[in-house]
KEGU-531899 format. One record per residue (C-alpha): residue in three letters; x, y, z; residue number from 1. Coordinates in steps of 0.1 Angstrom, whole numbers, plus 5000, padded with zeros to 4 digits. Example, Ala and Ser with C-alpha at 12.3 -4.5 7.8 and 13.67 -1.06 7.14 Angstrom:
BEGIN
@aa:ala; x:5123; y:4955; z:5078; i:1
@aa:ser; x:5137; y:4989; z:5071; i:2
END
This chain:
BEGIN
@aa:unk; x:8850; y:4138; z:7189; i:1
@aa:unk; x:8861; y:4105; z:7177; i:2
@aa:unk; x:8844; y:4075; z:7195; i:3
@aa:unk; x:8828; y:4046; z:7183; i:4
@aa:unk; x:8822; y:4011; z:7196; i:5
@aa:unk; x:8805; y:3979; z:7186; i:6
@aa:unk; x:8795; y:3973; z:7220; i:7
@aa:unk; x:8771; y:3991; z:7243; i:8
@aa:unk; x:8796; y:4005; z:7267; i:9
@aa:unk; x:8782; y:4020; z:7300; i:10
@aa:unk; x:8784; y:4056; z:7307; i:11
@aa:unk; x:8788; y:4069; z:7342; i:12
@aa:unk; x:8779; y:4102; z:7360; i:13
@aa:unk; x:8804; y:4115; z:7385; i:14
@aa:unk; x:8787; y:4099; z:7415; i:15
@aa:unk; x:8787; y:4066; z:7399; i:16
@aa:unk; x:8825; y:4070; z:7392; i:17
@aa:unk; x:8831; y:4076; z:7427; i:18
@aa:unk; x:8810; y:4047; z:7439; i:19
@aa:unk; x:8832; y:4024; z:7417; i:20
@aa:unk; x:8866; y:4040; z:7428; i:21
@aa:unk; x:8853; y:4035; z:7466; i:22
@aa:unk; x:8844; y:3999; z:7457; i:23
@aa:unk; x:8875; y:3991; z:7441; i:24
@aa:unk; x:8894; y:4006; z:7471; i:25
@aa:unk; x:8878; y:3984; z:7497; i:26
@aa:unk; x:8893; y:3953; z:7480; i:27
@aa:unk; x:8926; y:3939; z:7492; i:28
@aa:unk; x:8950; y:3946; z:7482; i:29
@aa:unk; x:8937; y:3981; z:7470; i:30
@aa:unk; x:8946; y:3991; z:7433; i:31
@aa:unk; x:8968; y:4020; z:7431; i:32
@aa:unk; x:8945; y:4039; z:7407; i:33
@aa:unk; x:8964; y:4070; z:7406; i:34
@aa:unk; x:8995; y:4050; z:7392; i:35
@aa:unk; x:8973; y:4031; z:7367; i:36
@aa:unk; x:8957; y:4062; z:7355; i:37
@aa:unk; x:8990; y:4079; z:7349; i:38
@aa:unk; x:9007; y:4050; z:7333; i:39
@aa:unk; x:8978; y:4043; z:7310; i:40
@aa:unk; x:8978; y:4082; z:7300; i:41
@aa:unk; x:9017; y:4083; z:7296; i:42
@aa:unk; x:9012; y:4054; z:7270; i:43
@aa:unk; x:8989; y:4073; z:7249; i:44
@aa:unk; x:9009; y:4105; z:7251; i:45
@aa:unk; x:9041; y:4084; z:7238; i:46
@aa:unk; x:9021; y:4071; z:7210; i:47
@aa:unk; x:9007; y:4108; z:7201; i:48
@aa:unk; x:9033; y:4128; z:7206; i:49
@aa:unk; x:9052; y:4140; z:7174; i:50
@aa:unk; x:9090; y:4130; z:7172; i:51
@aa:unk; x:9106; y:4163; z:7167; i:52
@aa:unk; x:9125; y:4161; z:7203; i:53
@aa:unk; x:9110; y:4192; z:7218; i:54
@aa:unk; x:9095; y:4174; z:7247; i:55
@aa:unk; x:9062; y:4174; z:7264; i:56
@aa:unk; x:9043; y:4204; z:7287; i:57
@aa:unk; x:9024; y:4190; z:7314; i:58
@aa:unk; x:8998; y:4213; z:7335; i:59
@aa:unk; x:8992; y:4198; z:7366; i:60
@aa:unk; x:8961; y:4212; z:7387; i:61
@aa:unk; x:8954; y:4214; z:7423; i:62
@aa:unk; x:8937; y:4181; z:7428; i:63
@aa:unk; x:8939; y:4145; z:7419; i:64
@aa:unk; x:8938; y:4151; z:7382; i:65
@aa:unk; x:8971; y:4170; z:7391; i:66
@aa:unk; x:8984; y:4137; z:7408; i:67
@aa:unk; x:8976; y:4117; z:7375; i:68
@aa:unk; x:8998; y:4145; z:7357; i:69
@aa:unk; x:9025; y:4137; z:7380; i:70
@aa:unk; x:9028; y:4102; z:7373; i:71
@aa:unk; x:9026; y:4107; z:7334; i:72
@aa:unk; x:9054; y:4131; z:7339; i:73
@aa:unk; x:9074; y:4104; z:7357; i:74
@aa:unk; x:9068; y:4079; z:7330; i:75
@aa:unk; x:9076; y:4101; z:7302; i:76
@aa:unk; x:9108; y:4113; z:7319; i:77
@aa:unk; x:9118; y:4075; z:7323; i:78
@aa:unk; x:9111; y:4071; z:7286; i:79
@aa:unk; x:9136; y:4099; z:7279; i:80
@aa:unk; x:9112; y:4125; z:7269; i:81
@aa:unk; x:9120; y:4160; z:7280; i:82
@aa:unk; x:9091; y:4171; z:7303; i:83
@aa:unk; x:9084; y:4204; z:7318; i:84
@aa:unk; x:9055; y:4204; z:7344; i:85
@aa:unk; x:9035; y:4234; z:7354; i:86
@aa:unk; x:9021; y:4231; z:7388; i:87
@aa:unk; x:8992; y:4253; z:7397; i:88
@aa:unk; x:8984; y:4240; z:7430; i:89
@aa:unk; x:8995; y:4239; z:7468; i:90
@aa:unk; x:9016; y:4210; z:7475; i:91
@aa:unk; x:9006; y:4210; z:7513; i:92
@aa:unk; x:8971; y:4210; z:7502; i:93
@aa:unk; x:8972; y:4180; z:7478; i:94
@aa:unk; x:8954; y:4146; z:7488; i:95
@aa:unk; x:8976; y:4118; z:7500; i:96
@aa:unk; x:8979; y:4098; z:7465; i:97
@aa:unk; x:8984; y:4134; z:7445; i:98
@aa:unk; x:9012; y:4144; z:7473; i:99
@aa:unk; x:9028; y:4110; z:7470; i:100
@aa:unk; x:9027; y:4114; z:7431; i:101
@aa:unk; x:9044; y:4146; z:7434; i:102
@aa:unk; x:9071; y:4133; z:7456; i:103
@aa:unk; x:9078; y:4108; z:7434; i:104
@aa:unk; x:9081; y:4130; z:7404; i:105
@aa:unk; x:9105; y:4151; z:7425; i:106
@aa:unk; x:9124; y:4120; z:7437; i:107
@aa:unk; x:9132; y:4110; z:7402; i:108
@aa:unk; x:9148; y:4145; z:7393; i:109
@aa:unk; x:9117; y:4162; z:7381; i:110
@aa:unk; x:9109; y:4198; z:7391; i:111
@aa:unk; x:9078; y:4220; z:7385; i:112
@aa:unk; x:9072; y:4255; z:7370; i:113
@aa:unk; x:9048; y:4283; z:7382; i:114
@aa:unk; x:9038; y:4294; z:7349; i:115
@aa:unk; x:9043; y:4281; z:7313; i:116
@aa:unk; x:9074; y:4294; z:7300; i:117
@aa:unk; x:9075; y:4319; z:7271; i:118
@aa:unk; x:9089; y:4312; z:7236; i:119
@aa:unk; x:9093; y:4273; z:7241; i:120
@aa:unk; x:9078; y:4250; z:7219; i:121
@aa:unk; x:9067; y:4212; z:7228; i:122
@aa:unk; x:9057; y:4184; z:7207; i:123
@aa:unk; x:9026; y:4178; z:7230; i:124
@aa:unk; x:9007; y:4193; z:7258; i:125
@aa:unk; x:8991; y:4174; z:7287; i:126
@aa:unk; x:8962; y:4189; z:7305; i:127
@aa:unk; x:8959; y:4178; z:7341; i:128
@aa:unk; x:8943; y:4208; z:7354; i:129
@aa:unk; x:8907; y:4196; z:7367; i:130
@aa:unk; x:8890; y:4161; z:7361; i:131
@aa:unk; x:8855; y:4152; z:7370; i:132
@aa:unk; x:8831; y:4167; z:7393; i:133
@aa:unk; x:8839; y:4203; z:7385; i:134
@aa:unk; x:8814; y:4223; z:7403; i:135
@aa:unk; x:8824; y:4260; z:7395; i:136
@aa:unk; x:8832; y:4282; z:7365; i:137
@aa:unk; x:8871; y:4285; z:7358; i:138
@aa:unk; x:8883; y:4322; z:7363; i:139
@aa:unk; x:8916; y:4337; z:7373; i:140
@aa:unk; x:8949; y:4318; z:7369; i:141
@aa:unk; x:8930; y:4288; z:7359; i:142
@aa:unk; x:8911; y:4303; z:7330; i:143
@aa:unk; x:8945; y:4319; z:7322; i:144
@aa:unk; x:8962; y:4284; z:7320; i:145
@aa:unk; x:8935; y:4269; z:7299; i:146
@aa:unk; x:8938; y:4300; z:7275; i:147
@aa:unk; x:8974; y:4295; z:7273; i:148
@aa:unk; x:8973; y:4259; z:7266; i:149
@aa:unk; x:8946; y:4265; z:7238; i:150
@aa:unk; x:8969; y:4289; z:7222; i:151
@aa:unk; x:9000; y:4267; z:7219; i:152
@aa:unk; x:8993; y:4254; z:7186; i:153
@aa:unk; x:9003; y:4218; z:7198; i:154
@aa:unk; x:8984; y:4187; z:7201; i:155
@aa:unk; x:8968; y:4187; z:7235; i:156
@aa:unk; x:8960; y:4154; z:7255; i:157
@aa:unk; x:8934; y:4156; z:7282; i:158
@aa:unk; x:8935; y:4134; z:7315; i:159
@aa:unk; x:8900; y:4122; z:7321; i:160
@aa:unk; x:8879; y:4152; z:7308; i:161
@aa:unk; x:8891; y:4185; z:7294; i:162
@aa:unk; x:8897; y:4208; z:7322; i:163
@aa:unk; x:8866; y:4232; z:7323; i:164
@aa:unk; x:8841; y:4207; z:7308; i:165
@aa:unk; x:8815; y:4195; z:7329; i:166
@aa:unk; x:8817; y:4156; z:7332; i:167
@aa:unk; x:8782; y:4150; z:7337; i:168
@aa:unk; x:8766; y:4176; z:7311; i:169
@aa:unk; x:8791; y:4185; z:7285; i:170
@aa:unk; x:8787; y:4222; z:7295; i:171
@aa:unk; x:8817; y:4244; z:7296; i:172
@aa:unk; x:8821; y:4260; z:7330; i:173
@aa:unk; x:8834; y:4293; z:7319; i:174
@aa:unk; x:8862; y:4283; z:7294; i:175
@aa:unk; x:8877; y:4246; z:7287; i:176
@aa:unk; x:8905; y:4229; z:7271; i:177
@aa:unk; x:8902; y:4221; z:7235; i:178
@aa:unk; x:8920; y:4187; z:7234; i:179
@aa:unk; x:8930; y:4166; z:7204; i:180
@aa:unk; x:8928; y:4136; z:7226; i:181
@aa:unk; x:8912; y:4125; z:7261; i:182
@aa:unk; x:8923; y:4096; z:7280; i:183
@aa:unk; x:8892; y:4090; z:7302; i:184
@aa:unk; x:8895; y:4068; z:7333; i:185
@aa:unk; x:8875; y:4036; z:7345; i:186
@aa:unk; x:8844; y:4045; z:7324; i:187
@aa:unk; x:8830; y:4069; z:7296; i:188
@aa:unk; x:8814; y:4101; z:7311; i:189
@aa:unk; x:8783; y:4119; z:7294; i:190
@aa:unk; x:8801; y:4151; z:7291; i:191
@aa:unk; x:8824; y:4139; z:7268; i:192
@aa:unk; x:8795; y:4127; z:7245; i:193
@aa:unk; x:8769; y:4154; z:7244; i:194
@aa:unk; x:8764; y:4191; z:7242; i:195
@aa:unk; x:8796; y:4208; z:7240; i:196
@aa:unk; x:8818; y:4177; z:7247; i:197
@aa:unk; x:8823; y:4167; z:7213; i:198
@aa:unk; x:8839; y:4199; z:7202; i:199
@aa:unk; x:8863; y:4197; z:7232; i:200
@aa:unk; x:8874; y:4161; z:7237; i:201
@aa:unk; x:8889; y:4152; z:7205; i:202
@aa:unk; x:8896; y:4112; z:7201; i:203
@aa:unk; x:8886; y:4096; z:7233; i:204
@aa:unk; x:8907; y:4068; z:7245; i:205
@aa:unk; x:8889; y:4048; z:7273; i:206
@aa:unk; x:8914; y:4034; z:7299; i:207
@aa:unk; x:8895; y:4009; z:7322; i:208
@aa:unk; x:8926; y:4008; z:7347; i:209
@aa:unk; x:8918; y:3969; z:7350; i:210
@aa:unk; x:8890; y:3972; z:7372; i:211
@aa:unk; x:8865; y:3943; z:7376; i:212
@aa:unk; x:8832; y:3949; z:7363; i:213
@aa:unk; x:8813; y:3977; z:7383; i:214
@aa:unk; x:8793; y:3965; z:7414; i:215
@aa:unk; x:8768; y:3991; z:7410; i:216
@aa:unk; x:8758; y:3994; z:7371; i:217
@aa:unk; x:8748; y:4026; z:7361; i:218
@aa:unk; x:8716; y:4037; z:7339; i:219
@aa:unk; x:8733; y:4050; z:7310; i:220
@aa:unk; x:8752; y:4037; z:7280; i:221
@aa:unk; x:8764; y:4044; z:7245; i:222
@aa:unk; x:8744; y:4030; z:7215; i:223
@aa:unk; x:8767; y:4003; z:7202; i:224
@aa:unk; x:8768; y:3994; z:7164; i:225
@aa:unk; x:8755; y:3959; z:7172; i:226
@aa:unk; x:8720; y:3974; z:7175; i:227
@aa:unk; x:8720; y:3974; z:7137; i:228
@aa:unk; x:8724; y:3936; z:7135; i:229
@aa:unk; x:8697; y:3927; z:7161; i:230
@aa:unk; x:8671; y:3952; z:7154; i:231
@aa:unk; x:8651; y:3931; z:7129; i:232
@aa:unk; x:8652; y:3892; z:7121; i:233
@aa:unk; x:8666; y:3880; z:7090; i:234
@aa:unk; x:8641; y:3879; z:7062; i:235
@aa:unk; x:8625; y:3847; z:7052; i:236
@aa:unk; x:8626; y:3837; z:7014; i:237
@aa:unk; x:8588; y:3830; z:7013; i:238
@aa:unk; x:8578; y:3864; z:7028; i:239
@aa:unk; x:8559; y:3891; z:7013; i:240
@aa:unk; x:8554; y:3928; z:7015; i:241
@aa:unk; x:8525; y:3922; z:7041; i:242
@aa:unk; x:8552; y:3907; z:7064; i:243
@aa:unk; x:8571; y:3939; z:7067; i:244
@aa:unk; x:8543; y:3962; z:7081; i:245
@aa:unk; x:8525; y:3992; z:7068; i:246
@aa:unk; x:8534; y:4028; z:7078; i:247
@aa:unk; x:8512; y:4057; z:7080; i:248
@aa:unk; x:8526; y:4093; z:7078; i:249
@aa:unk; x:8507; y:4124; z:7086; i:250
@aa:unk; x:8519; y:4159; z:7077; i:251
@aa:unk; x:8527; y:4179; z:7046; i:252
@aa:unk; x:8508; y:4211; z:7053; i:253
@aa:unk; x:8509; y:4239; z:7026; i:254
@aa:unk; x:8547; y:4248; z:7019; i:255
@aa:unk; x:8559; y:4216; z:7039; i:256
@aa:unk; x:8551; y:4188; z:7016; i:257
@aa:unk; x:8587; y:4178; z:7012; i:258
@aa:unk; x:8590; y:4168; z:7050; i:259
@aa:unk; x:8563; y:4145; z:7046; i:260
@aa:unk; x:8579; y:4129; z:7016; i:261
@aa:unk; x:8613; y:4126; z:7031; i:262
@aa:unk; x:8598; y:4107; z:7061; i:263
@aa:unk; x:8579; y:4085; z:7037; i:264
@aa:unk; x:8611; y:4080; z:7015; i:265
@aa:unk; x:8630; y:4068; z:7046; i:266
@aa:unk; x:8603; y:4046; z:7057; i:267
@aa:unk; x:8601; y:4026; z:7026; i:268
@aa:unk; x:8637; y:4026; z:7018; i:269
@aa:unk; x:8644; y:4009; z:7054; i:270
@aa:unk; x:8621; y:3983; z:7045; i:271
@aa:unk; x:8585; y:3988; z:7056; i:272
@aa:unk; x:8562; y:3968; z:7033; i:273
@aa:unk; x:8538; y:3996; z:7026; i:274
@aa:unk; x:8541; y:4034; z:7032; i:275
@aa:unk; x:8511; y:4057; z:7031; i:276
@aa:unk; x:8513; y:4098; z:7034; i:277
@aa:unk; x:8486; y:4115; z:7045; i:278
@aa:unk; x:8488; y:4153; z:7033; i:279
@aa:unk; x:8473; y:4183; z:7047; i:280
@aa:unk; x:8482; y:4204; z:7016; i:281
@aa:unk; x:8450; y:4203; z:6996; i:282
@aa:unk; x:8470; y:4211; z:6964; i:283
@aa:unk; x:8498; y:4184; z:6971; i:284
@aa:unk; x:8511; y:4160; z:6945; i:285
@aa:unk; x:8491; y:4130; z:6937; i:286
@aa:unk; x:8520; y:4108; z:6935; i:287
@aa:unk; x:8558; y:4113; z:6945; i:288
@aa:unk; x:8579; y:4110; z:6910; i:289
@aa:unk; x:8609; y:4105; z:6927; i:290
@aa:unk; x:8596; y:4076; z:6948; i:291
@aa:unk; x:8563; y:4064; z:6931; i:292
@aa:unk; x:8560; y:4034; z:6954; i:293
@aa:unk; x:8546; y:4059; z:6980; i:294
@aa:unk; x:8508; y:4061; z:6984; i:295
@aa:unk; x:8497; y:4097; z:6988; i:296
@aa:unk; x:8463; y:4103; z:7002; i:297
@aa:unk; x:8443; y:4133; z:7021; i:298
@aa:unk; x:8455; y:4132; z:7056; i:299
@aa:unk; x:8423; y:4122; z:7073; i:300
@aa:unk; x:8421; y:4088; z:7051; i:301
@aa:unk; x:8452; y:4076; z:7068; i:302
@aa:unk; x:8433; y:4071; z:7100; i:303
@aa:unk; x:8407; y:4052; z:7083; i:304
@aa:unk; x:8432; y:4025; z:7073; i:305
@aa:unk; x:8428; y:3992; z:7093; i:306
@aa:unk; x:8459; y:3975; z:7086; i:307
@aa:unk; x:8486; y:4000; z:7097; i:308
@aa:unk; x:8514; y:3988; z:7119; i:309
@aa:unk; x:8526; y:4023; z:7129; i:310
@aa:unk; x:8515; y:4060; z:7126; i:311
@aa:unk; x:8540; y:4089; z:7124; i:312
@aa:unk; x:8529; y:4125; z:7126; i:313
@aa:unk; x:8547; y:4157; z:7125; i:314
@aa:unk; x:8570; y:4160; z:7095; i:315
@aa:unk; x:8556; y:4194; z:7079; i:316
@aa:unk; x:8523; y:4192; z:7099; i:317
@aa:unk; x:8519; y:4227; z:7109; i:318
@aa:unk; x:8496; y:4238; z:7138; i:319
@aa:unk; x:8461; y:4242; z:7124; i:320
@aa:unk; x:8429; y:4230; z:7139; i:321
@aa:unk; x:8428; y:4204; z:7115; i:322
@aa:unk; x:8464; y:4194; z:7125; i:323
@aa:unk; x:8453; y:4192; z:7161; i:324
@aa:unk; x:8423; y:4170; z:7152; i:325
@aa:unk; x:8448; y:4146; z:7135; i:326
@aa:unk; x:8472; y:4145; z:7165; i:327
@aa:unk; x:8442; y:4137; z:7187; i:328
@aa:unk; x:8431; y:4109; z:7164; i:329
@aa:unk; x:8467; y:4095; z:7162; i:330
@aa:unk; x:8470; y:4094; z:7200; i:331
@aa:unk; x:8436; y:4076; z:7203; i:332
@aa:unk; x:8449; y:4048; z:7179; i:333
@aa:unk; x:8459; y:4014; z:7188; i:334
@aa:unk; x:8492; y:4013; z:7168; i:335
@aa:unk; x:8527; y:4024; z:7176; i:336
@aa:unk; x:8531; y:4063; z:7172; i:337
@aa:unk; x:8560; y:4085; z:7164; i:338
@aa:unk; x:8556; y:4123; z:7170; i:339
@aa:unk; x:8578; y:4148; z:7156; i:340
@aa:unk; x:8580; y:4186; z:7149; i:341
@aa:unk; x:8547; y:4203; z:7152; i:342
@aa:unk; x:8528; y:4174; z:7166; i:343
@aa:unk; x:8551; y:4178; z:7197; i:344
@aa:unk; x:8544; y:4217; z:7199; i:345
@aa:unk; x:8507; y:4207; z:7198; i:346
@aa:unk; x:8514; y:4181; z:7225; i:347
@aa:unk; x:8533; y:4205; z:7246; i:348
@aa:unk; x:8503; y:4232; z:7245; i:349
@aa:unk; x:8473; y:4208; z:7252; i:350
@aa:unk; x:8468; y:4191; z:7284; i:351
@aa:unk; x:8441; y:4170; z:7267; i:352
@aa:unk; x:8467; y:4157; z:7246; i:353
@aa:unk; x:8490; y:4151; z:7273; i:354
@aa:unk; x:8463; y:4128; z:7290; i:355
@aa:unk; x:8460; y:4109; z:7258; i:356
@aa:unk; x:8493; y:4101; z:7254; i:357
@aa:unk; x:8497; y:4091; z:7291; i:358
@aa:unk; x:8468; y:4068; z:7284; i:359
@aa:unk; x:8480; y:4048; z:7256; i:360
@aa:unk; x:8488; y:4012; z:7257; i:361
@aa:unk; x:8507; y:4011; z:7225; i:362
@aa:unk; x:8543; y:4026; z:7226; i:363
@aa:unk; x:8551; y:4063; z:7217; i:364
@aa:unk; x:8584; y:4075; z:7205; i:365
@aa:unk; x:8591; y:4114; z:7208; i:366
@aa:unk; x:8616; y:4131; z:7186; i:367
@aa:unk; x:8622; y:4167; z:7200; i:368
@aa:unk; x:8651; y:4191; z:7193; i:369
@aa:unk; x:8661; y:4212; z:7224; i:370
@aa:unk; x:8634; y:4240; z:7216; i:371
@aa:unk; x:8606; y:4214; z:7212; i:372
@aa:unk; x:8617; y:4197; z:7244; i:373
@aa:unk; x:8620; y:4231; z:7260; i:374
@aa:unk; x:8582; y:4235; z:7253; i:375
@aa:unk; x:8573; y:4202; z:7263; i:376
@aa:unk; x:8588; y:4208; z:7299; i:377
@aa:unk; x:8576; y:4245; z:7301; i:378
@aa:unk; x:8615; y:4256; z:7302; i:379
@aa:unk; x:8639; y:4277; z:7284; i:380
@aa:unk; x:8659; y:4261; z:7259; i:381
@aa:unk; x:8691; y:4270; z:7278; i:382
@aa:unk; x:8677; y:4249; z:7308; i:383
@aa:unk; x:8671; y:4219; z:7286; i:384
@aa:unk; x:8706; y:4220; z:7272; i:385
@aa:unk; x:8723; y:4226; z:7306; i:386
@aa:unk; x:8715; y:4189; z:7313; i:387
@aa:unk; x:8705; y:4171; z:7283; i:388
@aa:unk; x:8705; y:4136; z:7301; i:389
@aa:unk; x:8680; y:4148; z:7328; i:390
@aa:unk; x:8659; y:4165; z:7301; i:391
@aa:unk; x:8654; y:4132; z:7282; i:392
@aa:unk; x:8648; y:4114; z:7312; i:393
@aa:unk; x:8622; y:4137; z:7324; i:394
@aa:unk; x:8604; y:4140; z:7292; i:395
@aa:unk; x:8605; y:4100; z:7289; i:396
@aa:unk; x:8588; y:4097; z:7324; i:397
@aa:unk; x:8562; y:4126; z:7320; i:398
@aa:unk; x:8548; y:4116; z:7286; i:399
@aa:unk; x:8554; y:4077; z:7291; i:400
@aa:unk; x:8573; y:4075; z:7260; i:401
@aa:unk; x:8608; y:4066; z:7243; i:402
@aa:unk; x:8624; y:4101; z:7235; i:403
@aa:unk; x:8652; y:4112; z:7215; i:404
@aa:unk; x:8666; y:4146; z:7225; i:405
@aa:unk; x:8686; y:4155; z:7193; i:406
@aa:unk; x:8717; y:4175; z:7188; i:407
@aa:unk; x:8752; y:4169; z:7193; i:408
@aa:unk; x:8753; y:4136; z:7210; i:409
@aa:unk; x:8717; y:4127; z:7208; i:410
@aa:unk; x:8702; y:4115; z:7242; i:411
@aa:unk; x:8677; y:4086; z:7241; i:412
@aa:unk; x:8658; y:4080; z:7274; i:413
@aa:unk; x:8632; y:4052; z:7281; i:414
@aa:unk; x:8602; y:4057; z:7306; i:415
@aa:unk; x:8619; y:4034; z:7330; i:416
@aa:unk; x:8648; y:4058; z:7335; i:417
@aa:unk; x:8673; y:4041; z:7313; i:418
@aa:unk; x:8692; y:4064; z:7289; i:419
@aa:unk; x:8716; y:4061; z:7259; i:420
@aa:unk; x:8741; y:4086; z:7241; i:421
@aa:unk; x:8746; y:4083; z:7204; i:422
@aa:unk; x:8782; y:4087; z:7192; i:423
@aa:unk; x:8777; y:4087; z:7155; i:424
@aa:unk; x:8769; y:4118; z:7132; i:425
@aa:unk; x:8787; y:4148; z:7126; i:426
@aa:unk; x:8778; y:4188; z:7118; i:427
@aa:unk; x:8776; y:4182; z:7083; i:428
@aa:unk; x:8739; y:4167; z:7092; i:429
@aa:unk; x:8727; y:4201; z:7104; i:430
@aa:unk; x:8708; y:4206; z:7074; i:431
@aa:unk; x:8669; y:4207; z:7066; i:432
@aa:unk; x:8648; y:4177; z:7065; i:433
@aa:unk; x:8672; y:4154; z:7086; i:434
@aa:unk; x:8646; y:4150; z:7116; i:435
@aa:unk; x:8621; y:4141; z:7091; i:436
@aa:unk; x:8643; y:4113; z:7080; i:437
@aa:unk; x:8648; y:4099; z:7111; i:438
@aa:unk; x:8611; y:4099; z:7119; i:439
@aa:unk; x:8606; y:4077; z:7088; i:440
@aa:unk; x:8634; y:4052; z:7100; i:441
@aa:unk; x:8619; y:4049; z:7133; i:442
@aa:unk; x:8585; y:4043; z:7119; i:443
@aa:unk; x:8600; y:4016; z:7094; i:444
@aa:unk; x:8617; y:3996; z:7123; i:445
@aa:unk; x:8583; y:3998; z:7144; i:446
@aa:unk; x:8561; y:3985; z:7117; i:447
@aa:unk; x:8585; y:3958; z:7111; i:448
@aa:unk; x:8579; y:3945; z:7147; i:449
@aa:unk; x:8609; y:3963; z:7165; i:450
@aa:unk; x:8601; y:3974; z:7199; i:451
@aa:unk; x:8600; y:4011; z:7210; i:452
@aa:unk; x:8636; y:4011; z:7226; i:453
@aa:unk; x:8651; y:3990; z:7197; i:454
@aa:unk; x:8636; y:4010; z:7168; i:455
@aa:unk; x:8646; y:4042; z:7185; i:456
@aa:unk; x:8683; y:4035; z:7193; i:457
@aa:unk; x:8690; y:4018; z:7157; i:458
@aa:unk; x:8673; y:4044; z:7138; i:459
@aa:unk; x:8692; y:4073; z:7157; i:460
@aa:unk; x:8725; y:4055; z:7155; i:461
@aa:unk; x:8720; y:4044; z:7120; i:462
@aa:unk; x:8711; y:4079; z:7109; i:463
@aa:unk; x:8744; y:4092; z:7123; i:464
@aa:unk; x:8764; y:4064; z:7107; i:465
@aa:unk; x:8748; y:4074; z:7072; i:466
@aa:unk; x:8760; y:4110; z:7078; i:467
@aa:unk; x:8793; y:4099; z:7087; i:468
@aa:unk; x:8797; y:4077; z:7056; i:469
@aa:unk; x:8788; y:4107; z:7034; i:470
@aa:unk; x:8811; y:4130; z:7053; i:471
@aa:unk; x:8837; y:4105; z:7047; i:472
@aa:unk; x:8830; y:4103; z:7010; i:473
@aa:unk; x:8823; y:4137; z:7001; i:474
@aa:unk; x:8828; y:4158; z:7031; i:475
@aa:unk; x:8806; y:4176; z:7055; i:476
@aa:unk; x:8794; y:4206; z:7036; i:477
@aa:unk; x:8765; y:4202; z:7015; i:478
@aa:unk; x:8751; y:4167; z:7030; i:479
@aa:unk; x:8713; y:4164; z:7024; i:480
@aa:unk; x:8685; y:4146; z:7040; i:481
@aa:unk; x:8677; y:4127; z:7009; i:482
@aa:unk; x:8713; y:4113; z:7007; i:483
@aa:unk; x:8711; y:4102; z:7041; i:484
@aa:unk; x:8683; y:4078; z:7031; i:485
@aa:unk; x:8702; y:4061; z:7006; i:486
@aa:unk; x:8735; y:4056; z:7027; i:487
@aa:unk; x:8712; y:4046; z:7056; i:488
@aa:unk; x:8696; y:4019; z:7034; i:489
@aa:unk; x:8731; y:4005; z:7023; i:490
@aa:unk; x:8746; y:4005; z:7058; i:491
@aa:unk; x:8716; y:3987; z:7072; i:492
@aa:unk; x:8717; y:3958; z:7047; i:493
@aa:unk; x:8755; y:3953; z:7052; i:494
@aa:unk; x:8751; y:3951; z:7088; i:495
@aa:unk; x:8726; y:3922; z:7089; i:496
@aa:unk; x:8720; y:3888; z:7072; i:497
@aa:unk; x:8699; y:3891; z:7041; i:498
@aa:unk; x:8678; y:3861; z:7045; i:499
@aa:unk; x:8669; y:3838; z:7072; i:500
@aa:unk; x:8686; y:3802; z:7070; i:501
END
């Protein structure tokens, strides 16, 4: 998937898109949405089609997505493209707009085929089988068409969403088109941005169809890059380390000290004035030779410090009785807290800890991966992944916390029901220690005064942008968490003014 924006663009579920369409059609004169969508997609197709003169294959489905495809076909034919249209539907069963689009295609001399011709090559294939709101798995002739398009070996442009992809969740319904480009209409859909969506949608082209601002705003948005500029104020020339907060990080049980060190290094390099590491490992190091500015202590001593501005617990914590006691004490603190890894597992298993987190007046941030989220809600990982947005929103409400459900298209949710999808990051970040680094980044921003929502969104986005910068520079294979710390510091500094004016 390729889609990055400097703005916090809204993301809409199917029901919200339907509401926007209905509101637009009540205006006078009502906009010809299918004509607008088809023209916008045809312009994209014209730009991405290779110039070998082999033409374009369009697969049109039985609903309005098929109607969009007929409009695309008509425009491409008018622009002198050779166009083959396969229609996998019943003309008599089409809705009025799609039926009119088919009639217009035929009136301009176009025809339809029942199946994809064998031994023919095209410059581009356009997927107009199914759009948003798909409610069943694809099978039979539709599954065969999807497989055939995927086997063509030519660039594929999907209309609205790749056929077979659930536009609300990103779940593949049986099978799905693997597109190189997706022309999505009116607004972004969550299914393009999370779970399996990024593997199927390719480059996303947002076609707003010139609609006015939606009258019913959704509760979702992508995290825009501008969050990095506004996360913290510029630094005053007369400031000192005490102005930038003190972070306490608790973790590092035997065999897992590296996790705590990564979190600490991330917090320090993202600007926290002081960072204290509380290690559970009795034989842990006395200092970090790679980052001697970190102050290492026995874990219980961290909770005695009275000048901390944020506590993070979980990196390398383990689930020992001592770890449980430390989570209890952390949740009883008055500072903002970040809970990761085994701190989340202990929270999920203990009603007393759950009561403590719900009684807190200071903010809490939870950073589960899907398996940890499953424990927090007492469900299976498959259930969690079946609707990542609903999962994140439910965890945020149940635990009165800001939450990031990590993974492809990480979903951030707030206790008030608002949610955000992150579009930065890449598969090269699937390596050990990445979650520990994210915990440190969040803690650093909280300690420097960012509110929980801003700290979470900025850290999650920055984390992914750092991984993307490394992937661009050296490729995805072998990206390490330590490298992401350095890259994140550079990117964050470039995004914001150095000092206050």
